[in-house]
N, C-alpha and C positions, 0 to 999 in steps of 0.2 A: 683420531686415535686417542684412546683413553690412557691417561697417565696415572700410575699408582705410586703412592709414597713408598719410601724405603721400608717403613714399618709394615705397610700392607703386603709388600713383596716378601718380607722376612716372615710374616705370619703365615702366608700361603706356603712358603717353602718348608717351614717347620711342621705345619700340618701334613704336608706331602710326605715328609719323613715319618711322622707319627702314624700315618695311615698306610704304612708300608708301600709308599709310592703309588697310591691309588689317586690318580688325578680326578676321577669322577667323584670320589668322596669329598675331596677338597672343594671342587667346583660346586657340588651340591650344598656344602655347608656355607661357603663364603659368597657364592654367586659370581665369582671371578677367579682367575683369568681363564683363558682358553687352555686346553690341554698342552698345546705346543708352547705357549708362553710359559706355563708352569714348568715344563721340562727345561726350557732355556734358563729360567731363573735358578732352578735347582742345579743345573750344570755349572753355572757361574759361581754359585754358592760353594759347591764342592771344590771347584778349581781354586777358589780363593782360600781354601782351608777351613771352611765352615766358620767363618768369622762372625762378627756381630751384624752382618748384613751390608757392610760398606760396598761389597762387590755387586750388590743388587741395584746399583744406580741405573740410570737410563742407558748406560753403555757407550755413550758418545764421548764423554770426556772433553778435553780441550783439543780441538783440531788445529787451531791456529795459535802461534806464539804471540806474546804481547808485541813483539817487534813487527810481526806481520799485520796485526791489528792497527798499530800506529801508522805503518806505511800506507795502509788502505785509507785510513781517515785523513792523513796528510794529502794523499793524492786527490781524494774527494774534495777537500777544501781548496787545493791549489788549482784544480781544473774545473772551475765553474760549478761546484757542488752538484755534479751530475753523477748519479749512482750508476747508470748504464755505462757511461764512459769509464768509470773506475773499474767496474767489473770486467769490461772488455779488455782494458789495458793490463790488469793484474791477473785475471783469470780466476779470481775469487773475490769475495764471497757472494752470496745471494743478496738481493736488495734488502730484505728484511733484516738480515744479520748485519749488513753494513749500516743500516739505519740505527740499529741497537748500539753498535760500536760508536757511531758519531754521537748519539745521545749520552753514552757513557763517558767518552773521552773528551768531548767538546760540547757540553750541554748548550742548547739554544742555537747551534750553528747549522743545523740541518735545514734544508729547504723543504718546506711542507707545501704541497700544492693543494689549493682549495678552489672550489668553484667561484667564479667572480661575483656571483650573486646567489644568496641563499634561496632555498625553495620558497619560503614564505614571501619574500620580496618579489620573486618571479611570479608567484600566483597573484599577488595584488596588482602587478603591472598588467598581467594578462586580462584580469577581470576589468580593470579600468579601461583598457583598450577596447574590450568587447562592449562595454557600456557606451563608450563614445562613438562606436561604429553603429550602434542601434539608434 
């Protein structure tokens, strides 16, 4: 999914108004967005009172309160640093979001899984075993 900055969205919406709501003209000039997305951005802009474009954010806003974030991070840390267990127990958030919250609220406390041996070492071992077998 392509993300556009607030300025890019505002520019597209203003051109859409300038070109008498001709999505094709805006898309031809800018090369973005799709017609449907341009109409959505315009609707949000109009509903917000044609402001400076603050209404043209990604539309998600903050879904969880700071208390919910803290509760999720605390549960994660108290219950073995297992993201799946925390998500199952609380019903929110996804693993990527939980990881971001842990990094934000408790830097360095997240469990990061890595392969026990890196690929270069594994390759050397395989070749040395191959040579000794010959």
